[in-house]
N, C-alpha and C positions, 0 to 999 in steps of 0.2 A: 843210630839216630832214634830217639824215643818217639813213639806214636802219639799224636794228639787225640784225646778222647772226644767223643761227641759233646760231653758237657763243656769242655774247653771251647769247642767250635761254636757252641750256642752263644758264647759271650760276644757282645758287640766289639770288645777289644780285639777279637780274632778277625771277624769278618768285615768290620767297617773300614779299616784301612785299605783292605783289598778292594772293596766295593768303591770307595771314594776315588781310588786311583784309576778306576775305569772311566771316570768323568761323566757318568750318567748323573742326572739330577738327584741330589740327596739333601736332607735337611742339614743346616749348619749344626755341627756336633762338637762337643768337648767332652773327653773322657779321661779318667785318671785312675790310678791304682791307690788303694789304701790298705793299711794293715790294722785298721781300727777294729777293736773287739766290741761287738754289739751285744754279745750274750748277756753281760751284766744288766743291760737295760731291760732285757726280757724278764729278768728276775727282780726288777725294780731297784737295782743297785747302780751306783755311779761307775762310769768308765772314763778314765782320763783320755784314752785314745779316741773314744767316740765323741767326747766333748771337743777335742781338738779337730776332729773331722767336721763337726757341725760349724765350728768357727771358720774353717777353710771354705766349706760349702756356702756359707752366708756371703763371704767375700766374692766367690765365683758367681753366685746368683745375682748379687748387686751389680756386677759388671755386665751380666746378660740383660738384666731388667725383667720385670714381671709383666704378665704371666709367662711361665716357662714350662717346658716339658722335662720331667725328671724320671730317671729310671736307673736300675742297676745294669750291670753287664748282661744279666740273664733274664730280667723281667721288668715290665712296667706296671704290672698288676692293674691293667687298664680298666677292668670292669668296675673297679672302685673309683675311678676317674678323679673326682675332686678331692678325694682323700689320699690319692697316691700319686699318679704321674702328672696331673694338671695342678701346678702350683700357682695359685691365683695371686698371692701376695706374700710378703716376707713373714707376716705373722702366722701363716699357714705352713711354712716350710718344715718346721720340726714335726708337725703332725703327719705331713705327707711322707717324710723320711721314715717315721716310725711305722706307717702303714706298709711301706715297701720292705722294711726289715721284718715285720711280723709275718707278712705274706711269704717271704722267702724262707723264714725259719719254720713255718707250718707245713711246708711241702714234705712229702714222704722222704725224699732225699733233699736235705737242706740246700737251697740254692745259694751259691757263693755270693758274698757281699764285698768282695775285694775290688770290684770295679764299679764306679759310679759315673753317670752320664747326664749332662745337661744338653738338651736339644732345642733347636728352633721350634716354636709352636706354629706349625703350618696352618694357614687359613684354608682348610679343606672343604671339599664339596659335600657338605653335611646335608643329609636328607631327613633324618629324625634322630631321636635320642632314646636310650634304653638303659636298663640295669639300675643299680641302686643309686648311683650318683649322677644320673643323666649323662652317661657317656655319649658323645656325639657319634653317630653312625654315618660314615661317608663312603663314597664309591671307592672301593679297593679291588685289586685283582691279585691273585696268587699264581705265579708261574713255577712250575717244577722244571729244573734245568740240570743238564749233565753233559759234560764233554763238548760244550759249545752248541748244544741243541736244546730246544724246548721239548720236554716230554709231554706236558699237558698244561692247561691253565684253567682256572675256575674263578668265579666271583669269590671274594673273601668270605662274605657272610652268607651262610646257608639259612633257610627258614628255621631249622631246628634250634638255632642259636637264640631265638626270641620267643620260644614257646614257654609260657608260664613264668615270664620274667617281669620285674617291677618297672614301672614308669616308662612304658612303651606306648606309642600312639595307637589308638584304636584301629587305624587303617594302616598299620605297619606292614601287613602283607602286600598291600597294593604298592606302598612306597618302596618296599624291598624289591618287589618284582620289577618295578620300573627302573630302579637303580641298577639291578643286576643285568637288565636287558639293555642298558645304555651302551652304545658302541664304545669300543676302545681303539685308540690309534694303532695303525700297523707297526709303528716304530717300537711299541712295547715289546713285541716279539723279537724284533731285531736287537733292541737294547738288552733284552734278557739273554739272548744268545751271546752277545758281546760279554756280558758279565760272566756267564757260565764258562767262557774260555779262560777265565782267570782263576777258577776254583777247581780243585780236585774233587771228584765224586759228585753225588747228586744232592741238590739243594732246593729249598723253597725260597722264592724271592717275592716279596710283597711290594706292590705299588699302590700309591694313594693319589687321588686326583685333587689338585689344588683348584680353588675357585677360578683361577685364571686359565685353567685348562692344562697346565703342566702336570705331568705325572712324576712323582718322586718315589725313588726306591727307599723304603723305610725300614725293612726288616729282612733278615735271612735266618735260616736254620738248616741243619742237615735234613734231608728229605725224610729219613726214617723216624724223626721225632716231630714231623709236621702233619697237620690235619689235611686229609684228602676228602673231597666230597664222596659220599657213598656211591659205589658202582664204578668208580674210576679204576681202570686196570692197573694204574700205577700205585694204587693205594695198598694198604697193608692187608 
């Protein structure tokens, strides 16, 4: 039996079906595979397969309705927000697709573009916005899990994330401190342990708080490729 690489495990196509089967709250999600060749677009050339992909994506997006959350299996390029994962309307769709493609191709190791995802745009507990396209910053929590247990957990956003960034509120430190100090329900630990029992190895599991108080499991990755807060003994 061949081993699955960490790159493969990063893909939503790997972890989301397992996560969804645990029945913890998750955003409504549709994902699919494509063999579209996007490289010609990067060179300003036509690509028949990429054009066919866009036609299919427009139909899927129309069924979902706008605004929607768009990502690949490996990234949402969320710091670019309005130019990447947040698709406000149909006329912005191709621009957002290109941003995700360009971001993926510019990484040291090209991120795969064979899986694409449309997700429910959750109405999260947003406290402020930051980065180039005013990405909403909401209350999130990252749990590190292994073998049915929680190894540690941290607020998702550390202060260092907002040092010297554009479009952030002047009082962001206070807002962040208040957000990170907000209590989390005990069931997040229990639910994280439940999720961990369904996965081999150590993982990060990210939760985000909806305005109605529900916490949704929104992302996962192998622990060794996930950010730890400095000083945590489970860090790298």
